[in-house]
TORDOTOR-640595 format. One line per 4 residues: number of its first residue (from 1); for each residue x, y, z of C-alpha. Coordinates in pm, whole numbers, plus 50000, padded with zeros to 5 digits. Layout:
// residues N
NUM = X,Y,Z ~ ... $
// end
This chain:
// residues 502
1 = 49983,49969,50016 ~ 50099,50330,49945 ~ 49941,50648,50109 ~ 50046,50974,50020 $
5 = 50028,51245,50318 ~ 49992,51605,50045 ~ 49920,51830,50393 ~ 50132,52190,50384 $
9 = 50368,52231,50432 ~ 50619,51930,50330 ~ 50445,51631,50130 ~ 50515,51266,50296 $
13 = 50469,51002,50137 ~ 50438,50685,50273 ~ 50502,50285,50186 ~ 50385,49962,50390 $
17 = 50174,49655,50346 ~ 49834,49619,50441 ~ 49530,49665,50304 ~ 49411,50011,50565 $
21 = 49184,49828,50777 ~ 49426,49805,51043 ~ 49743,50006,51135 ~ 50021,49909,50980 $
25 = 50407,49946,51029 ~ 50526,50157,50780 ~ 50814,50013,50549 ~ 50959,50360,50406 $
29 = 50859,50725,50391 ~ 50992,50952,50099 ~ 50929,51332,50077 ~ 50684,51486,49798 $
33 = 50576,51853,49710 ~ 50290,51950,49927 ~ 49896,51894,49917 ~ 49570,52007,49991 $
37 = 49470,51620,50075 ~ 49566,51287,50216 ~ 49540,51011,49907 ~ 49627,50613,49978 $
41 = 49703,50460,49643 ~ 49576,50115,49559 ~ 49901,49906,49413 ~ 49962,49527,49305 $
45 = 49651,49382,49245 ~ 49481,49584,49445 ~ 49163,49816,49413 ~ 49035,50066,49610 $
49 = 48679,49965,49810 ~ 48507,50177,50081 ~ 48820,50346,50138 ~ 49037,50031,50179 $
53 = 49255,49843,49916 ~ 49140,49498,49871 ~ 49252,49207,49645 ~ 49119,49231,49297 $
57 = 49042,48794,49252 ~ 48913,48656,49020 ~ 48502,48605,49088 ~ 48595,48181,49216 $
61 = 48858,48335,49436 ~ 48808,48367,49784 ~ 49144,48668,49847 ~ 49415,48562,49571 $
65 = 49837,48581,49530 ~ 49786,48699,49169 ~ 50062,48654,48972 ~ 50032,49016,48795 $
69 = 49858,49318,48840 ~ 49490,49298,48707 ~ 49550,48861,48611 ~ 49224,48851,48862 $
73 = 49370,48447,48753 ~ 49057,48139,48888 ~ 49468,47961,49024 ~ 49590,48218,49193 $
77 = 49318,48161,49469 ~ 49428,48163,49869 ~ 49063,47942,49886 ~ 48830,47869,49671 $
81 = 48426,47960,49715 ~ 48268,47689,49576 ~ 48533,47362,49434 ~ 48878,47335,49364 $
85 = 49022,47119,49159 ~ 49416,47009,49087 ~ 49566,47042,48831 ~ 49849,46848,48614 $
89 = 50135,47146,48683 ~ 50022,47034,49025 ~ 49802,47433,49108 ~ 49468,47432,49204 $
93 = 49225,47567,48985 ~ 48847,47694,49154 ~ 48582,47680,48992 ~ 48152,47733,49003 $
97 = 48076,47370,48957 ~ 48243,47037,48983 ~ 48339,47008,48575 ~ 48099,46660,48367 $
101 = 48244,46363,48491 ~ 48327,46474,48830 ~ 48121,46568,49130 ~ 48191,46706,49499 $
105 = 48328,46471,49778 ~ 48273,46424,50060 ~ 48443,46735,50218 ~ 48211,46945,49964 $
109 = 48552,47183,49802 ~ 48658,46905,49615 ~ 48570,46742,49297 ~ 48625,46339,49288 $
113 = 48519,46196,48963 ~ 48152,46055,48977 ~ 48230,45662,48916 ~ 48593,45549,48891 $
117 = 48961,45608,48872 ~ 49201,45553,48717 ~ 49604,45661,48805 ~ 49820,45632,48493 $
121 = 50162,45559,48467 ~ 50250,45914,48423 ~ 50119,46008,48807 ~ 49771,46169,48635 $
125 = 49411,46051,48754 ~ 49158,46033,48488 ~ 48748,45908,48545 ~ 48601,45687,48399 $
129 = 48267,45509,48474 ~ 48341,45220,48447 ~ 48731,44963,48454 ~ 48812,44867,48138 $
133 = 48808,44510,48168 ~ 49072,44372,48049 ~ 49342,44542,48126 ~ 49225,44695,48539 $
137 = 49060,44548,48874 ~ 48909,44732,49107 ~ 49104,44828,49423 ~ 49040,44753,49766 $
141 = 48907,45148,49799 ~ 48590,44998,49612 ~ 48664,45381,49318 ~ 48974,45327,49175 $
145 = 49085,45098,48885 ~ 49453,44953,48983 ~ 49654,44776,48672 ~ 49613,44382,48692 $
149 = 49953,44249,48688 ~ 49943,43942,48436 ~ 50217,44090,48200 ~ 50365,43744,48143 $
153 = 50267,43421,47905 ~ 50254,43115,48033 ~ 50490,43022,47795 ~ 50754,43179,47908 $
157 = 50755,43376,47521 ~ 50820,43738,47637 ~ 50946,44028,47422 ~ 50810,44166,47103 $
161 = 50627,43911,46945 ~ 50520,43814,47210 ~ 50159,43996,47346 ~ 49999,43903,47722 $
165 = 49702,44019,47908 ~ 49849,44343,47936 ~ 50167,44413,47833 ~ 50332,44468,47471 $
169 = 50558,44317,47459 ~ 50491,44037,47690 ~ 50791,44058,48013 ~ 50904,43855,48241 $
173 = 50729,43704,48649 ~ 50965,43882,48847 ~ 50873,43740,49133 ~ 50918,43373,48966 $
177 = 51211,43136,48898 ~ 51231,43272,48547 ~ 51249,43680,48563 ~ 51497,43800,48243 $
181 = 51375,43755,47867 ~ 51651,43679,47651 ~ 51767,43812,47291 ~ 51537,43504,47164 $
185 = 51248,43587,47339 ~ 51217,43366,47618 ~ 51178,43375,48043 ~ 51456,43263,48199 $
189 = 51736,43283,48515 ~ 52079,43237,48305 ~ 52333,43500,48202 ~ 52242,43478,47775 $
193 = 51855,43575,47942 ~ 51988,43812,48217 ~ 52284,43969,48106 ~ 52324,44078,47759 $
197 = 52354,44365,47547 ~ 51977,44327,47484 ~ 51849,44106,47776 ~ 51516,44251,47979 $
201 = 51594,44235,48357 ~ 51229,44308,48513 ~ 51354,44234,48868 ~ 51316,44513,49130 $
205 = 51655,44645,49207 ~ 51770,44484,49591 ~ 51822,44750,49781 ~ 52118,44869,49957 $
209 = 52125,45122,50252 ~ 52538,45236,50127 ~ 52341,45436,49835 ~ 52268,45700,50039 $
213 = 52460,45927,49965 ~ 52303,46295,50083 ~ 51983,46385,50216 ~ 51741,46720,50343 $
217 = 51690,46799,50674 ~ 51786,46655,51021 ~ 51649,46289,51058 ~ 51401,46227,51396 $
221 = 51564,46018,51615 ~ 51320,45859,51907 ~ 51383,45533,52098 ~ 51670,45542,51993 $
225 = 51542,45537,51608 ~ 51723,45725,51409 ~ 51440,45826,51149 ~ 51728,45906,50852 $
229 = 51685,45837,50454 ~ 51836,45494,50510 ~ 51453,45332,50642 ~ 51370,45449,50256 $
233 = 51536,45081,50136 ~ 51520,44856,50443 ~ 51236,44665,50297 ~ 51062,44713,50684 $
237 = 50722,44963,50628 ~ 50696,45012,50945 ~ 50955,45284,50974 ~ 50991,45592,50769 $
241 = 51202,45905,50681 ~ 51119,46199,50857 ~ 51338,46485,50780 ~ 51276,46726,51029 $
245 = 51417,47145,51075 ~ 51359,47181,50731 ~ 50985,47404,50762 ~ 50637,47413,50622 $
249 = 50695,47407,50216 ~ 50996,47397,50222 ~ 50902,47086,49899 ~ 51255,47018,49805 $
253 = 51377,46690,50025 ~ 51584,46506,49876 ~ 51810,46204,49900 ~ 52105,46145,49622 $
257 = 52202,45825,49598 ~ 52517,45654,49428 ~ 52418,45254,49294 ~ 52767,45151,49295 $
261 = 52759,45112,48966 ~ 52557,45255,48652 ~ 52258,45156,48631 ~ 51900,45167,48361 $
265 = 51643,45282,48587 ~ 51255,45174,48381 ~ 51025,45200,48720 ~ 50993,45437,49022 $
269 = 50810,45273,49310 ~ 50712,45492,49654 ~ 50515,45407,49983 ~ 50317,45634,50165 $
273 = 50289,45649,50502 ~ 49951,45739,50488 ~ 49887,45953,50728 ~ 49772,46266,50519 $
277 = 50005,46609,50587 ~ 50332,46437,50506 ~ 50212,46180,50212 ~ 50445,46204,49933 $
281 = 50267,46447,49634 ~ 50487,46554,49347 ~ 50822,46408,49364 ~ 51097,46367,49016 $
285 = 51387,46196,48987 ~ 51694,46271,48802 ~ 52021,46201,48734 ~ 52357,46274,48707 $
289 = 52675,46105,48492 ~ 52989,46286,48785 ~ 52999,46348,49143 ~ 53217,46591,49139 $
293 = 53030,46824,49113 ~ 52682,46665,49025 ~ 52509,46779,48710 ~ 52138,46662,48775 $
297 = 51895,46580,48518 ~ 51546,46527,48560 ~ 51389,46205,48441 ~ 51063,46133,48535 $
301 = 50828,46400,48726 ~ 50540,46314,48893 ~ 50250,46572,49026 ~ 49947,46303,49167 $
305 = 50088,46091,49415 ~ 49805,45922,49616 ~ 49734,46049,49981 ~ 49596,45869,50293 $
309 = 49718,45513,50147 ~ 50078,45298,50242 ~ 49992,45090,49928 ~ 50277,45082,49721 $
313 = 50216,45338,49381 ~ 50462,45265,49085 ~ 50548,45467,48846 ~ 50678,45429,48520 $
317 = 50726,45647,48139 ~ 51089,45613,48119 ~ 51489,45475,48071 ~ 51748,45600,48161 $
321 = 52094,45567,48304 ~ 52349,45639,48539 ~ 52536,45597,48859 ~ 52462,45892,49077 $
325 = 52019,45945,49070 ~ 51840,46226,49317 ~ 51522,46124,49410 ~ 51343,46490,49477 $
329 = 50992,46585,49674 ~ 50823,46865,49534 ~ 50515,46860,49716 ~ 50353,46688,49990 $
333 = 49928,46705,50030 ~ 49962,46984,50361 ~ 50337,47107,50331 ~ 50458,46933,50564 $
337 = 50749,46697,50539 ~ 50726,46385,50450 ~ 50698,46060,50565 ~ 50805,45822,50308 $
341 = 50854,45496,50403 ~ 50992,45281,50092 ~ 51174,45387,49757 ~ 51252,45103,49550 $
345 = 51359,45072,49162 ~ 51308,44825,48884 ~ 51593,44829,48631 ~ 51941,44634,48625 $
349 = 52336,44698,48614 ~ 52439,44838,48304 ~ 52750,44665,48216 ~ 53111,44725,48308 $
353 = 53297,45063,48175 ~ 53545,44854,47956 ~ 53700,45237,47847 ~ 53842,45279,48168 $
357 = 54227,45318,48161 ~ 54275,45167,47894 ~ 54538,45304,47588 ~ 54385,45559,47403 $
361 = 54437,45818,47100 ~ 54398,46103,46936 ~ 54463,46267,46594 ~ 54667,46509,46736 $
365 = 54748,46662,47019 ~ 54726,47082,47135 ~ 55098,47235,47248 ~ 54909,47272,47620 $
369 = 54783,46975,47652 ~ 54518,46749,47649 ~ 54629,46408,47555 ~ 54374,46138,47491 $
373 = 54425,45963,47773 ~ 54267,46251,48026 ~ 53940,46148,47822 ~ 53933,45762,47983 $
377 = 54058,45890,48353 ~ 53705,45836,48499 ~ 53756,46197,48620 ~ 53432,46373,48442 $
381 = 53499,46729,48492 ~ 53366,46920,48167 ~ 53591,47193,48246 ~ 53955,47190,48064 $
385 = 54108,47408,48322 ~ 54078,47046,48549 ~ 54318,46901,48386 ~ 54109,46548,48233 $
389 = 54030,46633,47956 ~ 54151,46534,47548 ~ 54245,46821,47355 ~ 54308,46811,46960 $
393 = 54430,47133,46691 ~ 54239,47271,46478 ~ 54236,47045,46207 ~ 53996,46839,45957 $
397 = 53740,46537,46053 ~ 53946,46562,46447 ~ 53946,46194,46572 ~ 53935,46024,46927 $
401 = 53965,45641,47016 ~ 54033,45385,47195 ~ 54167,45093,47284 ~ 53954,44785,47479 $
405 = 54219,44558,47423 ~ 53891,44269,47268 ~ 53585,44272,47151 ~ 53267,44373,47358 $
409 = 52929,44454,47271 ~ 52870,44788,47306 ~ 52571,44873,47487 ~ 52601,45282,47535 $
413 = 52840,45517,47495 ~ 52902,45837,47747 ~ 53076,46163,47693 ~ 53131,46431,47840 $
417 = 53201,46712,47673 ~ 53352,47063,47760 ~ 53090,47250,47954 ~ 53215,47635,47929 $
421 = 53058,47896,47729 ~ 53301,47876,47460 ~ 53332,47550,47350 ~ 52970,47364,47415 $
425 = 52898,47408,47055 ~ 53191,47198,46891 ~ 53132,46917,46966 ~ 52790,46895,46683 $
429 = 52733,46658,46559 ~ 52972,46400,46590 ~ 53015,46039,46517 ~ 53061,45695,46677 $
433 = 53256,45397,46588 ~ 53324,45059,46640 ~ 53471,44742,46546 ~ 53783,44556,46526 $
437 = 54012,44822,46296 ~ 54266,45053,46383 ~ 54185,45252,46149 ~ 53872,45384,46362 $
441 = 53681,45608,46070 ~ 53609,45333,45859 ~ 53458,45153,46070 ~ 53021,45149,46086 $
445 = 52882,45443,46271 ~ 52672,45366,46574 ~ 52373,45599,46485 ~ 52435,45863,46287 $
449 = 52513,46227,46356 ~ 52491,46316,46697 ~ 52469,46588,46909 ~ 52480,46756,47251 $
453 = 52285,46978,47431 ~ 52470,47341,47497 ~ 52365,47345,47874 ~ 52388,46880,47927 $
457 = 52748,46824,48031 ~ 52674,46473,47919 ~ 52506,46227,47659 ~ 52457,45858,47683 $
461 = 52393,45716,47318 ~ 52271,45302,47275 ~ 52440,45130,47052 ~ 52245,44773,47106 $
465 = 52505,44575,47141 ~ 52796,44659,46832 ~ 53083,44415,46872 ~ 53423,44572,46846 $
469 = 53789,44641,46964 ~ 53784,44992,46895 ~ 53536,45305,46988 ~ 53658,45601,46833 $
473 = 53479,45978,46843 ~ 53508,46156,46498 ~ 53387,46533,46423 ~ 53342,46557,46007 $
477 = 53445,46828,45864 ~ 53712,47108,45828 ~ 53837,47332,46120 ~ 53761,47064,46401 $
481 = 53805,47119,46707 ~ 53803,46766,46917 ~ 53778,46812,47319 ~ 53686,46494,47503 $
485 = 53628,46543,47927 ~ 53533,46168,47930 ~ 53426,45890,47790 ~ 53311,45583,47929 $
489 = 53172,45275,47734 ~ 52983,45043,47865 ~ 52947,44664,47821 ~ 52768,44374,47967 $
493 = 52952,44092,47871 ~ 53167,43915,48139 ~ 53501,43959,48093 ~ 53680,44153,48333 $
497 = 54043,44273,48282 ~ 54367,44379,48510 ~ 54324,44726,48654 ~ 54059,44746,48606 $
501 = 53925,44875,48904 ~ 53695,45134,49007 $
// end
């Protein structure tokens, strides 16, 4: 609020917070030219009414916090006059009545599905008149349609071309003796089923409390039990993580995990405590290829986790590989710190980095340094000044390659770019060559021309089991400079080379 006292001989303009209805605290005062009478000026989305500044809101709002003066949106309300619904982006919208297909909940202020609801893999709820018979079944609450879990076949066939009752392609039962799908479309438990470059392991990861390296808040200690982040990995739904001293609406409760080796994750599951106030409502999963420093990239965001239930809630729709992961709770249902019981991941170990410490070469090296070996030293720093990046001179078709010592089936190649303003775009476009010739540019390409985002520290390129002893990175064209801060070549071949320890 701005109040002008124009009385002569000296006018004063006062700045404060408040409507003018009660005493206010003066935040600032400035001299203005004198005037005949005082006046009050309403600012930032407020209007004068009966001598007071009041919020100028959407008709469905009971008070509002406008994002810009005069916006008057139904998503800026402090409280709703009638009904509210939760949008996919996490915002709340105020409505005069519930939309078609929804009805007033028992509390009389929120809208719920009129008949039944389905929670999709992307975390969003949609309303249906009946549960789909072929894919869903009625949950214990009588109003939620939960997916049927028959995603495998009795004949143990799996993969493309083999459809299961609720999955296409068919999967393997993760709780059976045959949890993995081979390259030939059979479920089994041997290395040929679980460990090849195109095999699929459907088991949930066996968790380890040592994965937790950092978390938000201060864990509660009660009756000599510490409710720290390791509790989400202990398999005991009687314990939970309680990060205290973060404040209400902190919305950045995180757990950083080091899985000890790169893993490809395809699904995440959480268990709330079910007390509503501390139940997780929204979260995101992030990955980082390195830990010094971490460079977090969003993998999956979920904005509609159910409250009031301790049942496991699963979310898919992604397939990413990294060793370092961060689980971030971005909202709880009442704003209080989360009480999270369990955190599970579905996926598989991505194989060994068979390039680590191996002989590396490049067509030229800049006079100031940057030998090829620096790209296979396990240091993913993206700054040249840290002394861990290979760097060629400016030349035509600059090329870097590594000799793996023997032929491997390459699952993926991870490249760490130089992430500095001057040079992050120098690598685009680039080619990856894999085969057994040391004349690497003559070897077949893994894909075509690849590009990395200018703000992304790394890129993972799937090579789908291409076999070769030499893996090369080549920049096609004249006057190019190749800088590689780290190259990691992952293979599921079960071979351990001397000195290959992390």
